[in-house]
PyMOL Python script that loads the backbone (N, CA, C, O; Angstrom):
from pymol import cmd

cmd.read_pdbstr("""\
ATOM      1  N   MET A   1     -49.402  33.424-147.174  1.00  0.00           N
ATOM      2  CA  MET A   1     -50.221  34.726-146.627  1.00  0.00           C
ATOM      3  C   MET A   1     -51.187  34.784-146.767  1.00  0.00           C
ATOM      4  O   MET A   1     -51.809  35.776-146.385  1.00  0.00           O
ATOM      5  N   ALA A   2     -51.874  33.592-147.479  1.00  0.00           N
ATOM      6  CA  ALA A   2     -53.388  33.720-147.433  1.00  0.00           C
ATOM      7  C   ALA A   2     -53.570  32.944-145.888  1.00  0.00           C
ATOM      8  O   ALA A   2     -54.768  32.715-145.721  1.00  0.00           O
ATOM      9  N   ASN A   3     -52.915  32.573-144.964  1.00  0.00           N
ATOM     10  CA  ASN A   3     -53.351  31.965-143.359  1.00  0.00           C
ATOM     11  C   ASN A   3     -52.771  33.295-142.577  1.00  0.00           C
ATOM     12  O   ASN A   3     -53.295  33.362-141.464  1.00  0.00           O
ATOM     13  N   ALA A   4     -52.040  34.149-142.771  1.00  0.00           N
ATOM     14  CA  ALA A   4     -51.530  35.618-141.881  1.00  0.00           C
ATOM     15  C   ALA A   4     -52.651  35.763-141.052  1.00  0.00           C
ATOM     16  O   ALA A   4     -53.787  35.887-141.509  1.00  0.00           O
ATOM     17  N   THR A   5     -52.348  35.752-139.671  1.00  0.00           N
ATOM     18  CA  THR A   5     -52.801  35.839-138.849  1.00  0.00           C
ATOM     19  C   THR A   5     -51.941  37.324-137.865  1.00  0.00           C
ATOM     20  O   THR A   5     -50.802  37.685-138.163  1.00  0.00           O
ATOM     21  N   TYR A   6     -52.685  37.934-136.825  1.00  0.00           N
ATOM     22  CA  TYR A   6     -52.047  38.525-136.418  1.00  0.00           C
ATOM     23  C   TYR A   6     -52.397  38.499-134.807  1.00  0.00           C
ATOM     24  O   TYR A   6     -53.515  38.049-134.556  1.00  0.00           O
ATOM     25  N   ASN A   7     -51.727  38.851-133.853  1.00  0.00           N
ATOM     26  CA  ASN A   7     -52.114  38.102-132.268  1.00  0.00           C
ATOM     27  C   ASN A   7     -53.151  39.597-131.959  1.00  0.00           C
ATOM     28  O   ASN A   7     -53.596  40.154-132.963  1.00  0.00           O
ATOM     29  N   ILE A   8     -53.398  40.022-130.969  1.00  0.00           N
ATOM     30  CA  ILE A   8     -54.027  40.871-130.340  1.00  0.00           C
ATOM     31  C   ILE A   8     -53.108  42.177-130.399  1.00  0.00           C
ATOM     32  O   ILE A   8     -53.501  43.177-131.000  1.00  0.00           O
ATOM     33  N   GLN A   9     -51.450  42.117-129.534  1.00  0.00           N
ATOM     34  CA  GLN A   9     -50.917  43.436-129.915  1.00  0.00           C
ATOM     35  C   GLN A   9     -50.804  44.014-131.361  1.00  0.00           C
ATOM     36  O   GLN A   9     -51.022  45.202-131.596  1.00  0.00           O
ATOM     37  N   GLN A  10     -50.503  43.238-132.179  1.00  0.00           N
ATOM     38  CA  GLN A  10     -50.017  43.361-133.647  1.00  0.00           C
ATOM     39  C   GLN A  10     -51.436  43.942-134.035  1.00  0.00           C
ATOM     40  O   GLN A  10     -51.516  45.141-134.301  1.00  0.00           O
ATOM     41  N   ALA A  11     -52.384  43.262-134.069  1.00  0.00           N
ATOM     42  CA  ALA A  11     -53.716  44.205-134.300  1.00  0.00           C
ATOM     43  C   ALA A  11     -54.164  45.358-133.828  1.00  0.00           C
ATOM     44  O   ALA A  11     -54.635  46.140-134.654  1.00  0.00           O
ATOM     45  N   ALA A  12     -54.136  45.715-132.530  1.00  0.00           N
ATOM     46  CA  ALA A  12     -54.440  46.937-131.783  1.00  0.00           C
ATOM     47  C   ALA A  12     -53.513  47.693-132.576  1.00  0.00           C
ATOM     48  O   ALA A  12     -54.141  48.548-133.199  1.00  0.00           O
ATOM     49  N   THR A  13     -51.808  47.755-132.907  1.00  0.00           N
ATOM     50  CA  THR A  13     -51.077  48.398-133.390  1.00  0.00           C
ATOM     51  C   THR A  13     -51.564  48.867-135.103  1.00  0.00           C
ATOM     52  O   THR A  13     -51.369  49.958-135.640  1.00  0.00           O
ATOM     53  N   LEU A  14     -52.189  47.740-135.646  1.00  0.00           N
ATOM     54  CA  LEU A  14     -52.198  48.176-136.738  1.00  0.00           C
ATOM     55  C   LEU A  14     -53.446  48.939-137.298  1.00  0.00           C
ATOM     56  O   LEU A  14     -53.501  49.381-138.445  1.00  0.00           O
ATOM     57  N   VAL A  15     -54.682  49.072-136.143  1.00  0.00           N
ATOM     58  CA  VAL A  15     -56.226  49.573-136.150  1.00  0.00           C
ATOM     59  C   VAL A  15     -55.840  50.798-135.961  1.00  0.00           C
ATOM     60  O   VAL A  15     -56.242  51.663-136.740  1.00  0.00           O
ATOM     61  N   GLY A  16     -54.830  51.186-134.701  1.00  0.00           N
ATOM     62  CA  GLY A  16     -54.533  51.803-133.922  1.00  0.00           C
ATOM     63  C   GLY A  16     -55.278  52.148-132.820  1.00  0.00           C
ATOM     64  O   GLY A  16     -55.421  53.349-132.594  1.00  0.00           O
ATOM     65  N   VAL A  17     -55.758  51.377-132.124  1.00  0.00           N
ATOM     66  CA  VAL A  17     -56.600  51.416-131.186  1.00  0.00           C
ATOM     67  C   VAL A  17     -55.646  50.584-129.931  1.00  0.00           C
ATOM     68  O   VAL A  17     -54.526  50.118-130.144  1.00  0.00           O
ATOM     69  N   ASP A  18     -56.413  50.521-128.524  1.00  0.00           N
ATOM     70  CA  ASP A  18     -55.770  49.834-127.405  1.00  0.00           C
ATOM     71  C   ASP A  18     -55.897  48.047-127.419  1.00  0.00           C
ATOM     72  O   ASP A  18     -56.780  47.447-128.033  1.00  0.00           O
ATOM     73  N   ARG A  19     -55.142  47.588-126.851  1.00  0.00           N
ATOM     74  CA  ARG A  19     -55.258  46.083-127.121  1.00  0.00           C
ATOM     75  C   ARG A  19     -56.438  45.651-126.271  1.00  0.00           C
ATOM     76  O   ARG A  19     -56.890  44.507-126.322  1.00  0.00           O
ATOM     77  N   GLY A  20     -56.863  46.492-125.580  1.00  0.00           N
ATOM     78  CA  GLY A  20     -57.803  46.058-124.595  1.00  0.00           C
ATOM     79  C   GLY A  20     -59.561  45.907-125.489  1.00  0.00           C
ATOM     80  O   GLY A  20     -60.485  45.094-125.486  1.00  0.00           O
ATOM     81  N   THR A  21     -59.282  47.076-126.086  1.00  0.00           N
ATOM     82  CA  THR A  21     -60.667  47.358-127.350  1.00  0.00           C
ATOM     83  C   THR A  21     -60.413  46.156-128.042  1.00  0.00           C
ATOM     84  O   THR A  21     -61.366  45.380-128.122  1.00  0.00           O
ATOM     85  N   VAL A  22     -58.955  45.704-128.751  1.00  0.00           N
ATOM     86  CA  VAL A  22     -59.328  44.620-129.484  1.00  0.00           C
ATOM     87  C   VAL A  22     -59.851  43.240-128.736  1.00  0.00           C
ATOM     88  O   VAL A  22     -60.540  42.394-129.306  1.00  0.00           O
ATOM     89  N   ARG A  23     -59.487  43.173-127.617  1.00  0.00           N
ATOM     90  CA  ARG A  23     -59.760  41.873-127.093  1.00  0.00           C
ATOM     91  C   ARG A  23     -61.097  42.045-126.454  1.00  0.00           C
ATOM     92  O   ARG A  23     -61.699  40.975-126.369  1.00  0.00           O
ATOM     93  N   ASP A  24     -61.741  43.081-125.978  1.00  0.00           N
ATOM     94  CA  ASP A  24     -63.335  43.189-125.974  1.00  0.00           C
ATOM     95  C   ASP A  24     -63.993  42.905-127.659  1.00  0.00           C
ATOM     96  O   ASP A  24     -65.068  42.314-127.765  1.00  0.00           O
ATOM     97  N   TRP A  25     -63.430  43.264-128.597  1.00  0.00           N
ATOM     98  CA  TRP A  25     -63.977  43.019-129.675  1.00  0.00           C
ATOM     99  C   TRP A  25     -64.323  41.724-129.751  1.00  0.00           C
ATOM    100  O   TRP A  25     -65.456  41.357-130.063  1.00  0.00           O
ATOM    101  N   VAL A  26     -63.089  40.725-129.389  1.00  0.00           N
ATOM    102  CA  VAL A  26     -63.038  39.402-130.038  1.00  0.00           C
ATOM    103  C   VAL A  26     -63.429  38.624-128.978  1.00  0.00           C
ATOM    104  O   VAL A  26     -63.817  37.494-129.274  1.00  0.00           O
ATOM    105  N   ASN A  27     -63.428  39.069-127.317  1.00  0.00           N
ATOM    106  CA  ASN A  27     -64.402  38.287-126.530  1.00  0.00           C
ATOM    107  C   ASN A  27     -65.870  38.506-126.828  1.00  0.00           C
ATOM    108  O   ASN A  27     -66.619  37.579-126.519  1.00  0.00           O
ATOM    109  N   SER A  28     -66.352  39.490-127.332  1.00  0.00           N
ATOM    110  CA  SER A  28     -67.712  39.888-127.770  1.00  0.00           C
ATOM    111  C   SER A  28     -68.231  39.239-129.091  1.00  0.00           C
ATOM    112  O   SER A  28     -69.379  39.119-129.519  1.00  0.00           O
ATOM    113  N   GLY A  29     -67.271  38.936-129.500  1.00  0.00           N
ATOM    114  CA  GLY A  29     -67.766  38.096-130.892  1.00  0.00           C
ATOM    115  C   GLY A  29     -67.513  39.429-132.108  1.00  0.00           C
ATOM    116  O   GLY A  29     -67.199  38.990-133.214  1.00  0.00           O
ATOM    117  N   GLN A  30     -67.574  40.351-132.051  1.00  0.00           N
ATOM    118  CA  GLN A  30     -67.517  41.351-133.020  1.00  0.00           C
ATOM    119  C   GLN A  30     -66.165  41.048-133.757  1.00  0.00           C
ATOM    120  O   GLN A  30     -66.232  41.406-134.933  1.00  0.00           O
ATOM    121  N   LEU A  31     -65.087  40.553-133.451  1.00  0.00           N
ATOM    122  CA  LEU A  31     -64.002  40.731-134.214  1.00  0.00           C
ATOM    123  C   LEU A  31     -63.853  38.925-134.530  1.00  0.00           C
ATOM    124  O   LEU A  31     -63.956  38.346-133.448  1.00  0.00           O
ATOM    125  N   PRO A  32     -63.717  38.279-135.285  1.00  0.00           N
ATOM    126  CA  PRO A  32     -63.381  36.893-135.280  1.00  0.00           C
ATOM    127  C   PRO A  32     -62.086  36.770-134.991  1.00  0.00           C
ATOM    128  O   PRO A  32     -61.315  37.517-135.592  1.00  0.00           O
ATOM    129  N   ALA A  33     -61.536  35.794-133.997  1.00  0.00           N
ATOM    130  CA  ALA A  33     -60.327  35.065-133.919  1.00  0.00           C
ATOM    131  C   ALA A  33     -60.726  33.627-133.445  1.00  0.00           C
ATOM    132  O   ALA A  33     -61.846  33.184-133.189  1.00  0.00           O
ATOM    133  N   THR A  34     -59.280  32.911-133.389  1.00  0.00           N
ATOM    134  CA  THR A  34     -59.258  31.892-132.964  1.00  0.00           C
ATOM    135  C   THR A  34     -57.935  31.977-132.012  1.00  0.00           C
ATOM    136  O   THR A  34     -57.082  32.864-131.980  1.00  0.00           O
ATOM    137  N   ARG A  35     -58.044  30.616-131.145  1.00  0.00           N
ATOM    138  CA  ARG A  35     -57.041  30.658-129.762  1.00  0.00           C
ATOM    139  C   ARG A  35     -55.767  29.678-130.154  1.00  0.00           C
ATOM    140  O   ARG A  35     -55.979  28.618-130.744  1.00  0.00           O
ATOM    141  N   ASP A  36     -54.575  30.050-129.829  1.00  0.00           N
ATOM    142  CA  ASP A  36     -53.705  29.396-130.200  1.00  0.00           C
ATOM    143  C   ASP A  36     -52.988  29.090-129.096  1.00  0.00           C
ATOM    144  O   ASP A  36     -51.925  29.657-128.841  1.00  0.00           O
ATOM    145  N   GLY A  37     -53.454  28.266-128.431  1.00  0.00           N
ATOM    146  CA  GLY A  37     -52.623  28.144-127.290  1.00  0.00           C
ATOM    147  C   GLY A  37     -53.407  29.114-126.277  1.00  0.00           C
ATOM    148  O   GLY A  37     -54.580  29.000-125.921  1.00  0.00           O
ATOM    149  N   ARG A  38     -52.561  30.006-125.933  1.00  0.00           N
ATOM    150  CA  ARG A  38     -52.940  31.164-124.815  1.00  0.00           C
ATOM    151  C   ARG A  38     -52.919  32.742-125.679  1.00  0.00           C
ATOM    152  O   ARG A  38     -52.805  33.865-125.189  1.00  0.00           O
ATOM    153  N   GLU A  39     -53.064  32.365-127.026  1.00  0.00           N
ATOM    154  CA  GLU A  39     -52.901  33.525-127.768  1.00  0.00           C
ATOM    155  C   GLU A  39     -54.160  33.288-128.690  1.00  0.00           C
ATOM    156  O   GLU A  39     -54.721  32.243-129.019  1.00  0.00           O
ATOM    157  N   TRP A  40     -54.423  34.653-129.007  1.00  0.00           N
ATOM    158  CA  TRP A  40     -55.835  34.746-129.854  1.00  0.00           C
ATOM    159  C   TRP A  40     -55.033  35.123-131.214  1.00  0.00           C
ATOM    160  O   TRP A  40     -53.970  35.738-131.135  1.00  0.00           O
ATOM    161  N   ARG A  41     -55.692  34.651-132.727  1.00  0.00           N
ATOM    162  CA  ARG A  41     -55.123  34.957-134.104  1.00  0.00           C
ATOM    163  C   ARG A  41     -55.850  35.411-134.374  1.00  0.00           C
ATOM    164  O   ARG A  41     -56.862  34.766-134.100  1.00  0.00           O
ATOM    165  N   ILE A  42     -56.165  36.794-135.091  1.00  0.00           N
ATOM    166  CA  ILE A  42     -57.048  37.080-135.729  1.00  0.00           C
ATOM    167  C   ILE A  42     -56.452  36.834-137.414  1.00  0.00           C
ATOM    168  O   ILE A  42     -55.248  36.799-137.671  1.00  0.00           O
ATOM    169  N   PRO A  43     -57.420  36.695-138.343  1.00  0.00           N
ATOM    170  CA  PRO A  43     -57.262  36.829-139.769  1.00  0.00           C
ATOM    171  C   PRO A  43     -57.055  38.179-140.113  1.00  0.00           C
ATOM    172  O   PRO A  43     -57.703  39.177-139.801  1.00  0.00           O
ATOM    173  N   MET A  44     -55.964  38.037-140.863  1.00  0.00           N
ATOM    174  CA  MET A  44     -55.767  39.533-141.014  1.00  0.00           C
ATOM    175  C   MET A  44     -56.800  40.072-142.246  1.00  0.00           C
ATOM    176  O   MET A  44     -56.850  41.299-142.326  1.00  0.00           O
ATOM    177  N   PRO A  45     -57.384  39.544-142.931  1.00  0.00           N
ATOM    178  CA  PRO A  45     -58.552  40.562-143.697  1.00  0.00           C
ATOM    179  C   PRO A  45     -59.206  41.177-142.802  1.00  0.00           C
ATOM    180  O   PRO A  45     -59.643  42.322-142.917  1.00  0.00           O
ATOM    181  N   PHE A  46     -59.354  40.230-141.541  1.00  0.00           N
ATOM    182  CA  PHE A  46     -60.464  41.211-140.400  1.00  0.00           C
ATOM    183  C   PHE A  46     -59.971  42.561-140.006  1.00  0.00           C
ATOM    184  O   PHE A  46     -60.594  43.548-139.616  1.00  0.00           O
ATOM    185  N   VAL A  47     -58.539  42.336-140.229  1.00  0.00           N
ATOM    186  CA  VAL A  47     -57.602  43.218-139.142  1.00  0.00           C
ATOM    187  C   VAL A  47     -57.763  44.670-140.069  1.00  0.00           C
ATOM    188  O   VAL A  47     -58.044  45.824-139.746  1.00  0.00           O
ATOM    189  N   PHE A  48     -57.504  44.145-141.122  1.00  0.00           N
ATOM    190  CA  PHE A  48     -57.634  45.004-142.515  1.00  0.00           C
ATOM    191  C   PHE A  48     -58.990  45.808-142.635  1.00  0.00           C
ATOM    192  O   PHE A  48     -58.961  47.004-142.928  1.00  0.00           O
ATOM    193  N   TYR A  49     -59.647  45.439-142.507  1.00  0.00           N
ATOM    194  CA  TYR A  49     -61.055  45.491-142.659  1.00  0.00           C
ATOM    195  C   TYR A  49     -61.927  46.599-141.624  1.00  0.00           C
ATOM    196  O   TYR A  49     -62.741  47.507-141.793  1.00  0.00           O
ATOM    197  N   ILE A  50     -61.265  45.970-140.511  1.00  0.00           N
ATOM    198  CA  ILE A  50     -61.621  46.658-139.211  1.00  0.00           C
ATOM    199  C   ILE A  50     -61.140  48.361-139.193  1.00  0.00           C
ATOM    200  O   ILE A  50     -61.774  49.314-138.740  1.00  0.00           O
ATOM    201  N   ALA A  51     -59.552  48.340-139.973  1.00  0.00           N
ATOM    202  CA  ALA A  51     -58.637  49.214-139.854  1.00  0.00           C
ATOM    203  C   ALA A  51     -59.299  50.356-140.902  1.00  0.00           C
ATOM    204  O   ALA A  51     -59.182  51.560-140.673  1.00  0.00           O
ATOM    205  N   ALA A  52     -59.954  49.871-141.990  1.00  0.00           N
ATOM    206  CA  ALA A  52     -60.615  50.713-143.095  1.00  0.00           C
ATOM    207  C   ALA A  52     -61.828  51.248-142.738  1.00  0.00           C
ATOM    208  O   ALA A  52     -62.176  52.233-143.389  1.00  0.00           O
ATOM    209  N   VAL A  53     -62.604  50.835-141.826  1.00  0.00           N
ATOM    210  CA  VAL A  53     -63.869  50.988-141.052  1.00  0.00           C
ATOM    211  C   VAL A  53     -63.300  52.623-139.833  1.00  0.00           C
ATOM    212  O   VAL A  53     -63.626  53.809-139.782  1.00  0.00           O
ATOM    213  N   LEU A  54     -62.553  51.924-139.237  1.00  0.00           N
ATOM    214  CA  LEU A  54     -62.183  52.957-138.542  1.00  0.00           C
ATOM    215  C   LEU A  54     -61.488  54.206-138.925  1.00  0.00           C
ATOM    216  O   LEU A  54     -61.443  55.075-138.054  1.00  0.00           O
ATOM    217  N   LYS A  55     -60.930  54.456-140.084  1.00  0.00           N
ATOM    218  CA  LYS A  55     -59.916  54.873-140.811  1.00  0.00           C
ATOM    219  C   LYS A  55     -61.464  55.966-141.589  1.00  0.00           C
ATOM    220  O   LYS A  55     -61.645  57.179-141.486  1.00  0.00           O
ATOM    221  N   PHE A  56     -62.076  55.213-142.109  1.00  0.00           N
ATOM    222  CA  PHE A  56     -63.613  56.150-142.694  1.00  0.00           C
ATOM    223  C   PHE A  56     -64.654  56.936-141.349  1.00  0.00           C
ATOM    224  O   PHE A  56     -65.257  58.001-141.482  1.00  0.00           O
ATOM    225  N   GLU A  57     -64.638  56.189-140.269  1.00  0.00           N
ATOM    226  CA  GLU A  57     -65.150  56.992-139.288  1.00  0.00           C
ATOM    227  C   GLU A  57     -64.738  57.818-138.546  1.00  0.00           C
ATOM    228  O   GLU A  57     -65.417  58.697-138.015  1.00  0.00           O
ATOM    229  N   ARG A  58     -63.217  57.580-138.380  1.00  0.00           N
ATOM    230  CA  ARG A  58     -63.148  59.149-137.943  1.00  0.00           C
ATOM    231  C   ARG A  58     -62.526  60.200-138.667  1.00  0.00           C
ATOM    232  O   ARG A  58     -62.069  61.204-138.121  1.00  0.00           O
ATOM    233  N   SER A  59     -62.496  59.917-140.273  1.00  0.00           N
ATOM    234  CA  SER A  59     -62.831  61.040-141.229  1.00  0.00           C
ATOM    235  C   SER A  59     -63.957  62.038-141.294  1.00  0.00           C
ATOM    236  O   SER A  59     -64.022  63.244-141.534  1.00  0.00           O
ATOM    237  N   ALA A  60     -65.049  60.840-140.912  1.00  0.00           N
ATOM    238  CA  ALA A  60     -66.049  61.579-140.982  1.00  0.00           C
ATOM    239  C   ALA A  60     -66.679  62.327-139.723  1.00  0.00           C
ATOM    240  O   ALA A  60     -67.813  62.801-139.789  1.00  0.00           O
ATOM    241  N   GLU A  61     -65.947  62.406-138.649  1.00  0.00           N
ATOM    242  CA  GLU A  61     -65.959  63.142-137.645  1.00  0.00           C
ATOM    243  C   GLU A  61     -65.930  64.441-137.925  1.00  0.00           C
ATOM    244  O   GLU A  61     -65.162  64.739-138.839  1.00  0.00           O
ATOM    245  N   PRO A  62     -66.723  65.601-137.263  1.00  0.00           N
ATOM    246  CA  PRO A  62     -66.508  66.931-137.587  1.00  0.00           C
ATOM    247  C   PRO A  62     -65.528  67.419-136.594  1.00  0.00           C
ATOM    248  O   PRO A  62     -65.392  67.124-135.407  1.00  0.00           O
ATOM    249  N   ARG A  63     -64.734  68.416-137.525  1.00  0.00           N
ATOM    250  CA  ARG A  63     -63.082  68.917-136.788  1.00  0.00           C
ATOM    251  C   ARG A  63     -63.597  70.868-136.131  1.00  0.00           C
ATOM    252  O   ARG A  63     -64.074  71.856-136.689  1.00  0.00           O
ATOM    253  N   TYR A  64     -63.302  70.656-135.215  1.00  0.00           N
ATOM    254  CA  TYR A  64     -63.300  72.430-134.684  1.00  0.00           C
ATOM    255  C   TYR A  64     -62.357  72.601-134.745  1.00  0.00           C
ATOM    256  O   TYR A  64     -61.383  71.887-134.508  1.00  0.00           O
ATOM    257  N   VAL A  65     -62.533  74.390-135.346  1.00  0.00           N
ATOM    258  CA  VAL A  65     -61.076  75.046-135.587  1.00  0.00           C
ATOM    259  C   VAL A  65     -61.065  76.100-134.175  1.00  0.00           C
ATOM    260  O   VAL A  65     -62.128  76.167-133.558  1.00  0.00           O
ATOM    261  N   LEU A  66     -60.074  76.783-133.747  1.00  0.00           N
ATOM    262  CA  LEU A  66     -60.407  77.909-132.915  1.00  0.00           C
ATOM    263  C   LEU A  66     -61.084  79.029-133.496  1.00  0.00           C
ATOM    264  O   LEU A  66     -60.786  79.259-134.668  1.00  0.00           O
ATOM    265  N   ASP A  67     -61.915  79.770-132.958  1.00  0.00           N
ATOM    266  CA  ASP A  67     -62.720  80.839-133.559  1.00  0.00           C
ATOM    267  C   ASP A  67     -62.373  81.894-132.407  1.00  0.00           C
ATOM    268  O   ASP A  67     -62.414  81.690-131.194  1.00  0.00           O
ATOM    269  N   ASP A  68     -61.982  83.199-133.147  1.00  0.00           N
ATOM    270  CA  ASP A  68     -61.712  84.371-132.631  1.00  0.00           C
ATOM    271  C   ASP A  68     -63.174  84.948-131.987  1.00  0.00           C
ATOM    272  O   ASP A  68     -63.297  85.495-130.891  1.00  0.00           O
ATOM    273  N   ASP A  69     -64.315  84.653-133.038  1.00  0.00           N
ATOM    274  CA  ASP A  69     -65.612  85.499-132.931  1.00  0.00           C
ATOM    275  C   ASP A  69     -66.283  84.087-132.231  1.00  0.00           C
ATOM    276  O   ASP A  69     -66.152  82.949-132.682  1.00  0.00           O
ATOM    277  N   THR A  70     -66.796  84.357-131.394  1.00  0.00           N
ATOM    278  CA  THR A  70     -67.602  83.197-130.357  1.00  0.00           C
ATOM    279  C   THR A  70     -68.853  83.640-130.163  1.00  0.00           C
ATOM    280  O   THR A  70     -69.670  82.957-129.547  1.00  0.00           O
ATOM    281  N   SER A  71     -69.136  84.805-130.655  1.00  0.00           N
ATOM    282  CA  SER A  71     -70.427  85.472-130.243  1.00  0.00           C
ATOM    283  C   SER A  71     -71.669  84.747-130.982  1.00  0.00           C
ATOM    284  O   SER A  71     -72.787  84.721-130.469  1.00  0.00           O
ATOM    285  N   SER A  72     -71.368  84.154-132.247  1.00  0.00           N
ATOM    286  CA  SER A  72     -72.849  83.270-133.032  1.00  0.00           C
ATOM    287  C   SER A  72     -73.299  82.229-132.115  1.00  0.00           C
ATOM    288  O   SER A  72     -74.462  81.882-131.910  1.00  0.00           O
ATOM    289  N   TYR A  73     -71.586  81.501-131.274  1.00  0.00           N
ATOM    290  CA  TYR A  73     -72.030  80.017-130.635  1.00  0.00           C
ATOM    291  C   TYR A  73     -72.103  80.315-129.021  1.00  0.00           C
ATOM    292  O   TYR A  73     -72.769  79.662-128.217  1.00  0.00           O
ATOM    293  N   GLY A  74     -71.429  81.234-128.781  1.00  0.00           N
ATOM    294  CA  GLY A  74     -71.308  81.735-127.163  1.00  0.00           C
ATOM    295  C   GLY A  74     -70.650  80.545-126.250  1.00  0.00           C
ATOM    296  O   GLY A  74     -70.840  80.527-125.034  1.00  0.00           O
ATOM    297  N   ASP A  75     -69.731  79.386-127.028  1.00  0.00           N
ATOM    298  CA  ASP A  75     -69.595  78.500-125.929  1.00  0.00           C
ATOM    299  C   ASP A  75     -67.825  78.157-125.880  1.00  0.00           C
ATOM    300  O   ASP A  75     -67.299  77.169-125.367  1.00  0.00           O
ATOM    301  N   GLY A  76     -67.117  79.343-126.604  1.00  0.00           N
ATOM    302  CA  GLY A  76     -66.071  79.339-126.434  1.00  0.00           C
ATOM    303  C   GLY A  76     -65.049  78.539-127.398  1.00  0.00           C
ATOM    304  O   GLY A  76     -63.849  78.725-127.600  1.00  0.00           O
ATOM    305  N   TRP A  77     -65.985  77.545-127.944  1.00  0.00           N
ATOM    306  CA  TRP A  77     -65.243  75.758-128.881  1.00  0.00           C
ATOM    307  C   TRP A  77     -65.112  76.274-130.285  1.00  0.00           C
ATOM    308  O   TRP A  77     -64.494  75.484-130.999  1.00  0.00           O
ATOM    309  N   GLY A  78     -65.432  77.147-130.767  1.00  0.00           N
ATOM    310  CA  GLY A  78     -65.728  77.811-132.211  1.00  0.00           C
ATOM    311  C   GLY A  78     -66.577  76.717-132.911  1.00  0.00           C
ATOM    312  O   GLY A  78     -67.115  75.779-132.324  1.00  0.00           O
ATOM    313  N   ARG A  79     -66.621  76.946-134.156  1.00  0.00           N
ATOM    314  CA  ARG A  79     -67.714  75.912-134.910  1.00  0.00           C
ATOM    315  C   ARG A  79     -66.951  75.163-135.880  1.00  0.00           C
ATOM    316  O   ARG A  79     -65.818  75.521-136.203  1.00  0.00           O
ATOM    317  N   PRO A  80     -67.709  73.788-136.526  1.00  0.00           N
ATOM    318  CA  PRO A  80     -67.200  73.041-137.335  1.00  0.00           C
ATOM    319  C   PRO A  80     -66.461  73.789-138.642  1.00  0.00           C
ATOM    320  O   PRO A  80     -66.863  74.676-139.396  1.00  0.00           O
ATOM    321  N   TYR A  81     -65.024  72.934-138.565  1.00  0.00           N
ATOM    322  CA  TYR A  81     -64.565  73.116-139.948  1.00  0.00           C
ATOM    323  C   TYR A  81     -65.050  73.450-141.332  1.00  0.00           C
ATOM    324  O   TYR A  81     -64.466  73.964-142.286  1.00  0.00           O
ATOM    325  N   GLU A  82     -66.240  73.029-141.180  1.00  0.00           N
ATOM    326  CA  GLU A  82     -67.137  72.661-142.443  1.00  0.00           C
ATOM    327  C   GLU A  82     -67.992  74.187-142.624  1.00  0.00           C
ATOM    328  O   GLU A  82     -68.412  74.621-143.697  1.00  0.00           O
ATOM    329  N   ASP A  83     -68.085  74.665-141.665  1.00  0.00           N
ATOM    330  CA  ASP A  83     -69.149  75.861-141.255  1.00  0.00           C
ATOM    331  C   ASP A  83     -68.071  76.678-141.743  1.00  0.00           C
ATOM    332  O   ASP A  83     -68.198  77.150-142.872  1.00  0.00           O
ATOM    333  N   GLN A  84     -66.952  76.941-141.032  1.00  0.00           N
ATOM    334  CA  GLN A  84     -66.187  77.973-141.462  1.00  0.00           C
ATOM    335  C   GLN A  84     -65.637  78.114-142.847  1.00  0.00           C
ATOM    336  O   GLN A  84     -65.418  79.285-143.156  1.00  0.00           O
ATOM    337  N   TYR A  85     -65.369  77.252-143.726  1.00  0.00           N
ATOM    338  CA  TYR A  85     -64.840  77.224-145.332  1.00  0.00           C
ATOM    339  C   TYR A  85     -65.924  76.360-145.908  1.00  0.00           C
ATOM    340  O   TYR A  85     -66.645  75.558-145.314  1.00  0.00           O
ATOM    341  N   ASP A  86     -65.894  76.734-147.397  1.00  0.00           N
ATOM    342  CA  ASP A  86     -66.744  76.007-148.091  1.00  0.00           C
ATOM    343  C   ASP A  86     -66.073  74.728-148.522  1.00  0.00           C
ATOM    344  O   ASP A  86     -65.107  74.751-149.286  1.00  0.00           O
ATOM    345  N   MET A  87     -66.687  73.374-147.933  1.00  0.00           N
ATOM    346  CA  MET A  87     -66.085  72.165-148.157  1.00  0.00           C
ATOM    347  C   MET A  87     -66.399  71.598-149.570  1.00  0.00           C
ATOM    348  O   MET A  87     -66.019  70.443-149.760  1.00  0.00           O
ATOM    349  N   GLU A  88     -67.154  72.353-150.783  1.00  0.00           N
ATOM    350  CA  GLU A  88     -67.019  71.729-151.765  1.00  0.00           C
ATOM    351  C   GLU A  88     -66.373  71.936-152.653  1.00  0.00           C
ATOM    352  O   GLU A  88     -66.362  71.154-153.604  1.00  0.00           O
TER     353      GLU A  88
END
""", "prot")
cmd.dss("prot")
cmd.show_as("cartoon", "prot")
cmd.util.cbc("prot")
cmd.orient("prot")
């Protein structure tokens, strides 16, 4: 298990992104990988690290809710969830 690796498709599925995105990360050097014949192999710890970082970043994005009274914003998109409800 210490030497577990994933190919690009497996890593993309685990992380929740398109395999082209993982391939771009590998080609740019942002995600370490080794070549095994025609296939890239990505070490398990790096896949889990990327998954955790993306999960954190996605949870930090503001969520918008449908707002019946758009007069304060005037754009019809509503306002951030945090503005509507006390988030503390």
